[in-house]
C-alpha positions as a Markdown table, in Angstrom:
| # | Residue | x | y | z |
|---|---|---|---|---|
| 1 | Unk | 160.9 | 144.3 | 30.3 |
| 2 | Unk | 159.7 | 140.7 | 30.8 |
| 3 | Unk | 159.0 | 139.9 | 34.7 |
| 4 | Unk | 159.5 | 136.6 | 35.7 |
| 5 | Unk | 157.1 | 135.1 | 38.2 |
| 6 | Unk | 159.0 | 133.4 | 41.4 |
| 7 | Unk | 156.2 | 131.0 | 42.0 |
| 8 | Unk | 158.3 | 129.4 | 45.5 |
| 9 | Unk | 157.4 | 133.1 | 46.8 |
| 10 | Unk | 153.7 | 132.9 | 46.4 |
| 11 | Unk | 151.6 | 131.0 | 48.8 |
| 12 | Unk | 149.6 | 127.7 | 47.3 |
| 13 | Unk | 146.2 | 129.1 | 47.9 |
| 14 | Unk | 147.4 | 132.2 | 45.7 |
| 15 | Unk | 148.8 | 130.0 | 43.1 |
| 16 | Unk | 145.7 | 128.1 | 42.1 |
| 17 | Unk | 143.8 | 131.2 | 42.3 |
| 18 | Unk | 146.1 | 133.1 | 39.7 |
| 19 | Unk | 146.0 | 129.7 | 37.4 |
| 20 | Unk | 142.4 | 129.2 | 37.6 |
| 21 | Unk | 140.5 | 127.9 | 35.3 |
| 22 | Unk | 143.7 | 125.7 | 35.2 |
| 23 | Unk | 143.0 | 123.4 | 38.1 |
| 24 | Unk | 145.6 | 121.1 | 40.2 |
| 25 | Unk | 144.8 | 117.6 | 41.2 |
| 26 | Unk | 142.7 | 118.3 | 43.8 |
| 27 | Unk | 143.3 | 114.9 | 45.6 |
| 28 | Unk | 146.6 | 116.3 | 46.2 |
| 29 | Unk | 146.0 | 119.4 | 47.8 |
| 30 | Unk | 146.1 | 119.6 | 51.4 |
| 31 | Unk | 143.3 | 120.2 | 53.8 |
| 32 | Unk | 144.5 | 123.4 | 55.1 |
| 33 | Unk | 145.2 | 125.0 | 51.5 |
| 34 | Unk | 141.5 | 124.1 | 50.6 |
| 35 | Unk | 140.1 | 125.7 | 53.8 |
| 36 | Unk | 141.9 | 128.6 | 52.8 |
| 37 | Unk | 140.7 | 128.8 | 49.2 |
| 38 | Unk | 137.3 | 128.8 | 50.9 |
| 39 | Unk | 138.0 | 131.6 | 53.5 |
| 40 | Unk | 139.5 | 133.5 | 50.4 |
| 41 | Unk | 136.5 | 133.0 | 47.9 |
| 42 | Unk | 136.4 | 136.6 | 47.3 |
| 43 | Unk | 139.7 | 136.4 | 44.8 |
| 44 | Unk | 138.1 | 133.3 | 43.0 |
| 45 | Unk | 134.7 | 131.8 | 43.8 |
| 46 | Unk | 134.9 | 128.8 | 41.5 |
| 47 | Unk | 138.2 | 127.4 | 43.3 |
| 48 | Unk | 136.4 | 128.1 | 46.8 |
| 49 | Unk | 133.4 | 125.9 | 45.6 |
| 50 | Unk | 135.9 | 123.3 | 44.1 |
| 51 | Unk | 137.8 | 123.5 | 47.2 |
| 52 | Unk | 134.3 | 122.8 | 49.4 |
| 53 | Unk | 133.5 | 120.1 | 47.2 |
| 54 | Unk | 136.8 | 118.4 | 47.9 |
| 55 | Unk | 136.8 | 118.8 | 51.7 |
| 56 | Unk | 132.8 | 117.2 | 51.5 |
| 57 | Unk | 134.5 | 114.4 | 49.8 |
| 58 | Unk | 137.4 | 114.0 | 52.5 |
| 59 | Unk | 134.9 | 114.4 | 55.0 |
| 60 | Unk | 136.8 | 117.0 | 56.7 |
| 61 | Unk | 135.7 | 118.3 | 59.9 |
| 62 | Unk | 135.1 | 122.0 | 59.3 |
| 63 | Unk | 133.0 | 121.3 | 55.8 |
| 64 | Unk | 129.6 | 122.1 | 57.3 |
| 65 | Unk | 130.9 | 124.7 | 59.1 |
| 66 | Unk | 132.4 | 126.6 | 56.1 |
| 67 | Unk | 129.2 | 125.8 | 53.9 |
| 68 | Unk | 127.2 | 127.6 | 56.5 |
| 69 | Unk | 129.6 | 130.5 | 56.7 |
| 70 | Unk | 129.4 | 130.8 | 52.8 |
| 71 | Unk | 125.7 | 130.9 | 53.1 |
| 72 | Unk | 125.9 | 134.0 | 55.4 |
| 73 | Unk | 128.6 | 135.8 | 53.4 |
| 74 | Unk | 126.7 | 138.5 | 51.4 |
| 75 | Unk | 130.0 | 138.8 | 48.9 |
| 76 | Unk | 129.5 | 135.1 | 48.1 |
| 77 | Unk | 127.9 | 134.7 | 44.3 |
| 78 | Unk | 124.9 | 132.7 | 43.9 |
| 79 | Unk | 127.0 | 129.7 | 42.4 |
| 80 | Unk | 129.0 | 129.4 | 45.1 |
| 81 | Unk | 126.2 | 129.3 | 47.7 |
| 82 | Unk | 124.5 | 127.0 | 45.5 |
| 83 | Unk | 127.7 | 125.1 | 46.1 |
| 84 | Unk | 127.3 | 125.6 | 49.7 |
| 85 | Unk | 123.6 | 124.2 | 49.8 |
| 86 | Unk | 124.6 | 121.2 | 47.7 |
| 87 | Unk | 127.2 | 120.4 | 50.2 |
| 88 | Unk | 125.0 | 120.7 | 53.4 |
| 89 | Unk | 122.1 | 118.5 | 51.5 |
| 90 | Unk | 124.4 | 115.8 | 50.6 |
| 91 | Unk | 126.0 | 115.5 | 53.8 |
| 92 | Unk | 122.5 | 115.4 | 55.4 |
| 93 | Unk | 121.5 | 112.1 | 52.9 |
| 94 | Unk | 125.0 | 110.5 | 54.1 |
| 95 | Unk | 123.9 | 107.4 | 55.9 |
């Protein structure tokens, strides 16, 4: 028996995580969804890192907070923590 997925019933954050490594057009993803992807990093750390970079590019008000939060998370892998460190460094370098 084949089961169809009703994508309308699945939150966008979960859809992005399920479909990764296929990526959405990040510039069209709303900031709230990006924040949610960072906060649910355990589900798909790569999406969280990409979302954090997009938040940085948008100069979103929660970028610094989320980067520090990720650095404090035991379950965040080395790559995600590196993305958080890069984010903080790039913000510190901004004029």
